[in-house]
ZAMARGU-4260 file (C-alpha; in steps of 0.2 Angstrom, whole numbers, plus 5000, padded with zeros to 4 digits):
<rodrens>
0) 5293/5415/5188 | 5301/5404/5201 | 5292/5404/5218 | 5302/5410/5233 | 5298/5399/5249
5) 5299/5409/5265 | 5308/5394/5274 | 5322/5395/5261 | 5328/5412/5267 | 5335/5404/5283
10) 5327/5416/5295 | 5336/5416/5312 | 5326/5414/5328 | 5323/5431/5336 | 5329/5436/5353
15) 5318/5446/5364 | 5322/5463/5371 | 5328/5454/5387 | 5339/5443/5376 | 5348/5456/5366
20) 5363/5448/5358 | 5380/5453/5366 | 5394/5457/5355 | 5402/5440/5353 | 5409/5442/5335
25) 5423/5451/5343 | 5430/5434/5350 | 5429/5425/5334 | 5446/5423/5325 | 5445/5413/5309
30) 5464/5414/5307 | 5465/5402/5322 | 5469/5385/5315 | 5475/5391/5298 | 5493/5386/5301
35) 5499/5368/5300 | 5486/5354/5304 | 5469/5364/5307 | 5465/5366/5288 | 5452/5379/5291
40) 5451/5395/5280 | 5451/5413/5286 | 5438/5420/5273 | 5420/5426/5273 | 5405/5414/5275
45) 5388/5416/5283 | 5381/5403/5295 | 5380/5386/5286 | 5383/5396/5270 | 5384/5389/5253
50) 5398/5402/5248 | 5414/5401/5257 | 5424/5416/5250 | 5442/5415/5255 | 5460/5418/5249
55) 5470/5404/5242 | 5489/5405/5244 | 5496/5393/5232 | 5492/5381/5217 | 5500/5365/5223
60) 5493/5351/5212 | 5486/5334/5218 | 5497/5325/5206 | 5516/5326/5203 | 5525/5315/5190
65) 5510/5303/5190 | 5509/5301/5208 | 5500/5309/5223 | 5509/5325/5229 | 5509/5325/5248
70) 5512/5344/5248 | 5494/5346/5242 | 5488/5340/5259 | 5492/5357/5267 | 5480/5366/5256
75) 5464/5357/5260 | 5457/5374/5264 | 5466/5383/5250 | 5476/5394/5263 | 5491/5391/5273
80) 5497/5404/5286 | 5515/5402/5282 | 5514/5407/5264 | 5519/5424/5258 | 5508/5426/5243
85) 5490/5426/5238 | 5484/5418/5222 | 5466/5425/5223 | 5449/5423/5231 | 5439/5408/5227
90) 5421/5405/5232 | 5420/5387/5239 | 5430/5379/5253 | 5430/5365/5265 | 5433/5369/5283
95) 5445/5358/5292 | 5445/5342/5281 | 5459/5330/5278 | 5455/5328/5259 | 5448/5341/5248
100) 5440/5348/5232 | 5431/5364/5228 | 5441/5381/5226 | 5428/5386/5212 | 5429/5403/5202
105) 5445/5412/5208 | 5445/5430/5207 | 5461/5441/5208 | 5462/5460/5205 | 5478/5466/5198
110) 5486/5481/5190 | 5499/5484/5177 | 5504/5472/5164 | 5491/5458/5161 | 5496/5441/5168
115) 5485/5426/5166 | 5496/5413/5174 | 5497/5413/5193 | 5515/5410/5194 | 5524/5400/5208
120) 5528/5405/5226 | 5547/5405/5223 | 5545/5418/5209 | 5529/5427/5214 | 5531/5441/5201
125) 5531/5427/5187 | 5512/5427/5188 | 5497/5437/5194 | 5499/5432/5212 | 5503/5445/5225
130) 5513/5446/5241 | 5504/5450/5257 | 5508/5452/5275 | 5498/5446/5290 | 5501/5464/5298
135) 5489/5470/5284 | 5477/5456/5285 | 5461/5455/5295 | 5450/5440/5298 | 5433/5441/5307
140) 5417/5432/5306 | 5411/5434/5288 | 5423/5448/5284 | 5441/5446/5277 | 5453/5461/5272
145) 5470/5460/5265 | 5482/5472/5256 | 5489/5465/5240 | 5506/5472/5241 | 5511/5470/5223
150) 5496/5480/5216 | 5493/5492/5230 | 5475/5485/5231 | 5465/5483/5247 | 5454/5467/5245
155) 5438/5465/5256 | 5426/5451/5256 | 5410/5447/5264 | 5396/5434/5260 | 5378/5430/5262
160) 5372/5412/5261 | 5373/5411/5242 | 5382/5426/5237 | 5400/5432/5239 | 5403/5451/5239
165) 5420/5458/5234 | 5426/5476/5237 | 5443/5480/5229 | 5450/5498/5232 | 5462/5502/5217
170) 5475/5515/5214 | 5474/5526/5200 | 5478/5516/5184 | 5474/5514/5166 | 5478/5495/5168
175) 5466/5488/5181 | 5461/5470/5179 | 5449/5458/5187 | 5455/5440/5183 | 5442/5426/5184
180) 5452/5409/5184 | 5440/5395/5179 | 5455/5383/5179 | 5459/5385/5198 | 5454/5372/5210
185) 5459/5364/5227 | 5467/5346/5225 | 5468/5351/5207 | 5475/5340/5192 | 5475/5343/5174
190) 5459/5333/5169 | 5449/5339/5184 | 5439/5351/5174 | 5427/5342/5164 | 5419/5357/5156
195) 5417/5376/5158 | 5405/5387/5150 | 5404/5406/5152 | 5393/5420/5144 | 5396/5439/5145
200) 5378/5445/5145 | 5383/5463/5145 | 5397/5475/5152 | 5392/5471/5170 | 5385/5453/5170
205) 5394/5437/5167 | 5386/5420/5169 | 5391/5402/5167 | 5395/5385/5176 | 5409/5373/5179
210) 5409/5354/5180 | 5423/5345/5189 | 5428/5327/5192 | 5437/5326/5209 | 5432/5320/5226
215) 5415/5323/5220 | 5415/5315/5203 | 5400/5324/5195 | 5399/5341/5202 | 5392/5356/5192
220) 5391/5373/5200 | 5383/5388/5191 | 5387/5406/5194 | 5381/5424/5191 | 5394/5438/5192
225) 5389/5456/5192 | 5401/5471/5192 | 5398/5488/5200 | 5406/5497/5186 | 5406/5492/5167
230) 5422/5485/5161 | 5430/5493/5146 | 5435/5477/5138 | 5438/5459/5142 | 5446/5443/5135
235) 5449/5425/5137 | 5463/5412/5136 | 5461/5394/5134 | 5474/5381/5140 | 5465/5366/5133
240) 5475/5351/5127 | 5475/5350/5108 | 5459/5340/5102 | 5456/5331/5086 | 5439/5340/5084
245) 5438/5359/5085 | 5421/5363/5076 | 5420/5380/5067 | 5422/5392/5081 | 5438/5398/5072
250) 5427/5410/5062 | 5429/5422/5077 | 5443/5430/5087 | 5438/5421/5103 | 5452/5429/5114
255) 5446/5447/5113 | 5428/5454/5118 | 5420/5438/5113 | 5404/5435/5123 | 5404/5416/5124
260) 5417/5403/5130 | 5417/5385/5132 | 5431/5372/5136 | 5440/5364/5149 | 5454/5376/5154
265) 5449/5394/5153 | 5455/5411/5161 | 5446/5427/5159 | 5451/5445/5162 | 5440/5461/5163
270) 5449/5477/5161 | 5446/5495/5169 | 5453/5512/5171 | 5452/5517/5190 | 5455/5533/5200
275) 5464/5533/5216 | 5454/5525/5230 | 5441/5519/5218 | 5431/5504/5224 | 5426/5491/5211
280) 5414/5479/5218 | 5408/5461/5213 | 5393/5451/5218 | 5396/5433/5214 | 5381/5421/5217
285) 5382/5402/5216 | 5368/5389/5212 | 5367/5370/5211 | 5354/5371/5197 | 5356/5385/5184
290) 5363/5402/5180 | 5345/5408/5182 | 5345/5401/5200 | 5361/5410/5203 | 5354/5427/5197
295) 5339/5424/5208 | 5350/5421/5223 | 5360/5437/5219 | 5345/5448/5217 | 5336/5441/5232
300) 5351/5441/5245 | 5361/5457/5239 | 5349/5468/5229 | 5361/5484/5232 | 5379/5488/5232
305) 5381/5493/5251 | 5396/5482/5256 | 5396/5489/5274 | 5378/5485/5276 | 5379/5467/5270
310) 5394/5465/5281 | 5385/5472/5296 | 5369/5461/5292 | 5379/5445/5291 | 5389/5449/5307
315) 5373/5452/5316 | 5367/5435/5309 | 5383/5427/5316 | 5381/5436/5333 | 5363/5428/5334
320) 5370/5411/5331 | 5385/5413/5343 | 5372/5420/5357 | 5365/5403/5358 | 5378/5400/5372
325) 5384/5415/5382 | 5398/5412/5393 | 5408/5420/5407 | 5426/5416/5406 | 5443/5423/5403
330) 5448/5431/5387 | 5458/5416/5380 | 5443/5405/5384 | 5431/5416/5376 | 5442/5417/5360
335) 5444/5398/5359 | 5425/5395/5363 | 5417/5407/5351 | 5430/5403/5337 | 5425/5385/5340
340) 5407/5389/5339 | 5410/5399/5323 | 5419/5383/5315 | 5405/5372/5321 | 5392/5383/5313
345) 5400/5383/5296 | 5395/5365/5290 | 5385/5356/5284 | 5381/5369/5271 | 5365/5375/5263
350) 5363/5367/5246 | 5348/5375/5237 | 5343/5391/5229 | 5332/5403/5238 | 5316/5395/5229
355) 5321/5378/5236 | 5328/5370/5221 | 5343/5359/5221 | 5352/5346/5211 | 5350/5328/5219
360) 5362/5314/5219 | 5352/5307/5205 | 5358/5322/5195 | 5340/5328/5193 | 5333/5344/5200
365) 5322/5344/5215 | 5313/5356/5226 | 5315/5355/5245 | 5297/5355/5251 | 5296/5362/5269
370) 5314/5360/5274 | 5331/5367/5270 | 5342/5356/5260 | 5360/5354/5266 | 5376/5345/5259
375) 5394/5343/5266 | 5391/5328/5277 | 5408/5323/5284 | 5399/5310/5295 | 5414/5299/5300
380) 5419/5315/5310 | 5404/5324/5314 | 5392/5311/5321 | 5403/5310/5337 | 5399/5328/5344
385) 5394/5340/5330 | 5377/5333/5327 | 5373/5330/5345 | 5378/5348/5348 | 5365/5353/5335
390) 5352/5343/5344 | 5354/5355/5358 | 5359/5372/5350 | 5352/5369/5332 | 5338/5356/5333
395) 5328/5363/5318 | 5343/5364/5307 | 5348/5346/5313 | 5331/5339/5308 | 5333/5348/5291
400) 5350/5340/5289 | 5342/5323/5292 | 5328/5327/5280 | 5342/5331/5267 | 5350/5314/5271
405) 5334/5305/5268 | 5332/5314/5252 | 5349/5308/5247 | 5344/5290/5252 | 5328/5292/5241
410) 5339/5298/5226 | 5353/5286/5228 | 5356/5273/5215 | 5363/5262/5229 | 5348/5266/5241
415) 5360/5271/5255 | 5361/5285/5267 | 5376/5297/5265 | 5393/5291/5270 | 5403/5307/5265
420) 5393/5318/5253 | 5395/5335/5245 | 5387/5344/5230 | 5375/5330/5225 | 5388/5317/5225
425) 5393/5303/5237 | 5411/5301/5238 | 5412/5286/5249 | 5426/5293/5260 | 5430/5284/5277
430) 5421/5270/5285 | 5405/5265/5294 | 5388/5271/5290 | 5387/5285/5303 | 5371/5294/5296
435) 5362/5281/5306 | 5370/5288/5322 | 5364/5306/5318 | 5347/5299/5314 | 5346/5288/5329
440) 5352/5302/5341 | 5338/5313/5334 | 5325/5300/5336 | 5330/5295/5354 | 5331/5313/5359
445) 5314/5317/5351 | 5319/5329/5338 | 5309/5321/5324 | 5299/5333/5313 | 5301/5319/5299
450) 5294/5301/5298 | 5305/5292/5311 | 5300/5275/5305 | 5304/5279/5287 | 5321/5286/5293
455) 5324/5269/5303 | 5319/5259/5287 | 5333/5269/5278 | 5345/5265/5292 | 5341/5247/5290
460) 5343/5247/5271 | 5360/5255/5272 | 5366/5243/5285 | 5361/5228/5275 | 5369/5233/5258
465) 5380/5218/5257 | 5392/5224/5244 | 5397/5239/5254 | 5415/5238/5262 | 5414/5220/5270
470) 5396/5222/5275 | 5391/5205/5268 | 5405/5196/5278 | 5401/5206/5293 | 5383/5201/5293
475) 5388/5182/5290 | 5403/5181/5302 | 5400/5195/5314 | 5417/5203/5308 | 5426/5208/5292
480) 5440/5196/5288 | 5457/5205/5287 | 5461/5198/5270 | 5445/5205/5263 | 5448/5223/5269
485) 5463/5234/5274 | 5453/5242/5288 | 5443/5227/5294 | 5445/5230/5312 | 5440/5248/5313
490) 5426/5245/5301 | 5419/5230/5312 | 5420/5242/5327 | 5411/5256/5318 | 5398/5245/5311
495) 5394/5238/5329 | 5392/5255/5336 | 5381/5260/5321 | 5371/5244/5324 | 5368/5249/5342
500) 5362/5266/5336 | 5349/5257/5325 | 5344/5246/5340 | 5341/5262/5351 | 5330/5270/5338
505) 5320/5254/5335 | 5317/5253/5354 | 5311/5271/5355 | 5299/5267/5341 | 5293/5251/5348
510) 5300/5240/5334 | 5307/5226/5346 | 5311/5214/5332 | 5323/5227/5324 | 5330/5231/5342
515) 5334/5212/5345 | 5342/5210/5329 | 5353/5225/5330 | 5357/5223/5348 | 5365/5207/5344
520) 5374/5214/5329 | 5380/5228/5341 | 5390/5215/5351 | 5401/5211/5336 | 5415/5221/5343
525) 5419/5206/5354 | 5423/5196/5338 | 5439/5206/5335 | 5445/5207/5353 | 5460/5196/5356
530) 5460/5192/5375 | 5477/5185/5374 | 5485/5202/5371 | 5470/5213/5376 | 5468/5222/5360
535) 5457/5223/5345 | 5466/5213/5331 | 5463/5208/5313 | 5455/5192/5311 | 5456/5180/5296
540) 5442/5171/5287 | 5446/5155/5296 | 5443/5163/5313 | 5462/5165/5318 | 5470/5181/5322
545) 5483/5188/5311 | 5500/5184/5317 | 5511/5199/5311 | 5503/5213/5321 | 5509/5229/5328
550) 5498/5238/5341 | 5507/5255/5339 | 5508/5256/5320 | 5494/5266/5311 | 5499/5258/5294
555) 5492/5242/5287 | 5486/5235/5304 | 5468/5234/5300 | 5463/5252/5307 | 5458/5268/5297
560) 5468/5283/5303 | 5473/5275/5320 | 5481/5261/5329 | 5476/5246/5340 | 5480/5256/5356
565) 5467/5269/5352 | 5454/5259/5342 | 5454/5245/5356 | 5445/5258/5366 | 5432/5261/5353
570) 5416/5253/5361 | 5407/5270/5365 | 5390/5261/5367 | 5396/5248/5380 | 5411/5256/5391
575) 5406/5245/5406 | 5409/5229/5395 | 5425/5236/5389 | 5431/5239/5407 | 5427/5221/5411
580) 5436/5215/5395 | 5452/5222/5402 | 5450/5213/5418 | 5440/5226/5428 | 5443/5243/5436
585) 5461/5243/5441 | 5469/5235/5425 | 5458/5246/5414 | 5463/5262/5423 | 5481/5257/5422
590) 5479/5254/5404 | 5471/5271/5401 | 5484/5280/5411 | 5498/5273/5400 | 5489/5279/5385
595) 5491/5297/5390 | 5509/5295/5397 | 5518/5283/5386 | 5529/5290/5371 | 5524/5286/5353
600) 5539/5287/5342 | 5536/5296/5325 | 5539/5280/5315 | 5522/5273/5320 | 5512/5287/5311
605) 5524/5293/5298 | 5514/5286/5284 | 5497/5292/5290 | 5495/5311/5285 | 5480/5314/5296
610) 5490/5311/5312 | 5505/5321/5317 | 5514/5326/5333 | 5504/5341/5334 | 5488/5331/5339
615) 5496/5318/5351 | 5498/5317/5370 | 5507/5302/5374 | 5499/5289/5363 | 5482/5298/5364
620) 5478/5305/5347 | 5466/5320/5349 | 5471/5326/5332 | 5460/5313/5324 | 5442/5308/5329
625) 5442/5289/5335 | 5449/5294/5352 | 5438/5309/5356 | 5427/5299/5369 | 5442/5291/5377
630) 5446/5303/5391 | 5428/5301/5397 | 5430/5282/5400 | 5437/5285/5417 | 5419/5289/5422
635) 5415/5270/5421 | 5429/5267/5434 | 5432/5272/5452 | 5443/5286/5447 | 5431/5298/5437
640) 5443/5313/5443 | 5455/5307/5430 | 5442/5312/5417 | 5441/5329/5424 | 5460/5331/5425
645) 5463/5324/5407 | 5450/5334/5398 | 5456/5350/5406 | 5474/5345/5400 | 5468/5342/5383
650) 5459/5358/5381 | 5475/5368/5386 | 5486/5357/5375 | 5476/5355/5359 | 5466/5372/5358
655) 5476/5388/5358 | 5471/5406/5352 | 5484/5406/5338 | 5485/5402/5320 | 5493/5385/5325
660) 5480/5383/5338 | 5472/5367/5332 | 5482/5350/5335 | 5473/5342/5320 | 5460/5344/5306
665) 5445/5353/5312 | 5435/5341/5301 | 5420/5351/5297 | 5418/5357/5315 | 5420/5340/5325
670) 5436/5346/5334 | 5427/5362/5338 | 5412/5353/5344 | 5423/5343/5356 | 5429/5359/5363
675) 5412/5367/5366 | 5405/5352/5375 | 5420/5349/5385 | 5422/5367/5390 | 5404/5367/5396
680) 5407/5351/5406 | 5399/5337/5397 | 5401/5326/5382 | 5391/5313/5371 | 5401/5298/5373
685) 5388/5287/5363 | 5377/5298/5352 | 5360/5288/5351 | 5359/5286/5370 | 5352/5302/5376
690) 5365/5303/5389 | 5380/5315/5392 | 5396/5310/5402 | 5401/5324/5415 | 5418/5331/5414
695) 5426/5348/5421 | 5419/5364/5414 | 5432/5377/5409 | 5420/5392/5410 | 5414/5401/5425
700) 5396/5402/5419 | 5387/5398/5403 | 5369/5401/5398 | 5362/5390/5384 | 5347/5398/5375
705) 5336/5384/5368 | 5325/5386/5353 | 5310/5383/5365 | 5314/5399/5374 | 5320/5390/5389
710) 5338/5392/5396 | 5350/5380/5403 | 5363/5388/5414 | 5379/5380/5419 | 5388/5387/5434
715) 5406/5382/5439 | 5409/5388/5457 | 5427/5391/5461 | 5433/5385/5444 | 5451/5389/5438
720) 5466/5382/5430 | 5470/5373/5446 | 5453/5369/5452 | 5449/5356/5439 | 5441/5343/5450
725) 5423/5342/5453 | 5418/5339/5472 | 5399/5338/5468 | 5386/5343/5455 | 5368/5349/5458
730) 5354/5351/5446 | 5341/5364/5450 | 5347/5363/5468 | 5347/5345/5470 | 5362/5333/5470
735) 5365/5325/5453 | 5370/5307/5456 | 5383/5298/5445 | 5392/5306/5431 | 5378/5307/5418
740) 5367/5322/5412 | 5352/5318/5401 | 5347/5327/5385 | 5329/5329/5393 | 5336/5337/5408
745) 5345/5350/5397 | 5330/5353/5386 | 5318/5356/5401 | 5329/5371/5406 | 5337/5373/5423
750) 5353/5376/5432 | 5368/5364/5433 | 5381/5369/5446 | 5398/5361/5447 | 5408/5364/5464
755) 5426/5364/5459 | 5442/5360/5469 | 5461/5359/5467 | 5461/5341/5474 | 5451/5326/5470
</rodrens>
């Protein structure tokens, strides 16, 4: 018998009677951000849940005529608000990413003639997909409901951490079907499915697994599927390419009522007779380890069939998480704030069974001893604000996430911390080695229920892997030569910041030799600064700067998903030096002003799919992460009121309570974390410092409930859309000098008061 570990059940911190959770789920709207660039999904998921049960609205392939199909980008989360049909409901989704994978185990209920092809959007009745209307669609925290118009079926979804719960209300029919599409996937292509296995154990239980080669190149997911009602018959259809070897399975009719299927491209159907209004329910559990683990997860998390009870339980869990910050604000602000908290608390995701077992990056099975193992580390994005937010609101989870990163490091063949990892696979997406930022931030802030010295050693090992993206040249020359790497400038800048993080952690731990080495490396940003034009610029191996260079273009200029204008301001660990490099206070302010007011023609970002007009203000790109700290840089000048003015403007323009309310990819919660911090009135410009830069709170009052039981209250006196300027700030009744709040001051509890005004 597999042992259940209490810590694996993710018990949430209890509120006292005096801290009864208010109803905050009412302000969460998962549909916000599902249109255009947000790339979030509207379906059901528990806080940090391993299951993301959500509708997919099309089957756009990754490849078209042997080339990348740019239309697939819209479907990173499987759902696009403007679509008119639903293909089905799959169990795994990314939230807000700009590249994708997943979409495992799609289920679609149908009636009438059996169709096993999804069809196409232009001819919806050519397949099993169904039309739907937003008027008949509901999306709440961990609950999704939609009417499938073509079949007169009401679909309802909820989920626990590891189990998706479906409830389908059928009409009266002798031809009711549940389709299980094991071919479906997000960013799909013909050879993505490496292998699929399925076993019909009895007339209510089906188990199996699927292995895919996509963004995660070796990803295997196991499942257990249980029906509330026995199916009358079932069948399969294979769409595998013809192979030279077939074995001797032809002895059987494998298409009808055959209990075992194996291949690359398989769709199953399970057939019923239903009465009017009859509910057919499905519990669908996932496991990274085995079908046995999936069954254990299913029986542990949802032992019964009460859909409403599970929905209520999980919405209460969401309410507890949302209640970590209780705000007083207008309706629009509450909807934006709590939807942002919801999106921030989706990722990273739990990656282990209820008994602690998980598949490691070494492709072996491990048991998480004393911590919850997580995956989905979009660290290029989330190191900036999401993980610093967790150090305040979710310190226990954040420490477990770091333990998960350290386990990844131990299992890694490259002996590196995660860069961008999911499902026991490192996918190496984006640049930098930003695990070190997350780890250093926790060390500096004292959130270290792990061995901080071993964690620092892992940071050092990662930062000295010479074969990784120009690191050898960076170590030898202090920059990455442009002819060696297409994103040489941005990688140099990101390495320099990460090295500063290592220095801060070393200083905290008293390892001054490491501090000295990495403090020197942290100055390498200066090596790609061209003082003659006052921009960061690609530099060649011989030390000269590249001649053909466009400071506005986002394509081929040495920067990843950005241009020289925005990236030249990426020195988050040394803003004072950055100001001096621009010639001091007045020239820097003038430069920063022009960033927000100039016009950036479309041609300069036409070839960068992660940047669109939606997320741009002037030449400031809020829809992508490298600029997220920029509006706070005025705090290092004599005009800090411009930080206050700018951040309130960004809040209004880039976050709206609507399906198209996000100006860019939410990127696993980073865009949402920016909103939360900024609405509260402070932001971590340089994670790893222990300091937050003050802005302009967009709420009247907020109470942060800390894990320690203490509270930190933020009060914004006379705050309004016009009164965005801060006249003074007090902490526990005493004036707060400067424009900085420390992590220690927050965690000690107390009251921070902003006195707001319409003039600066």
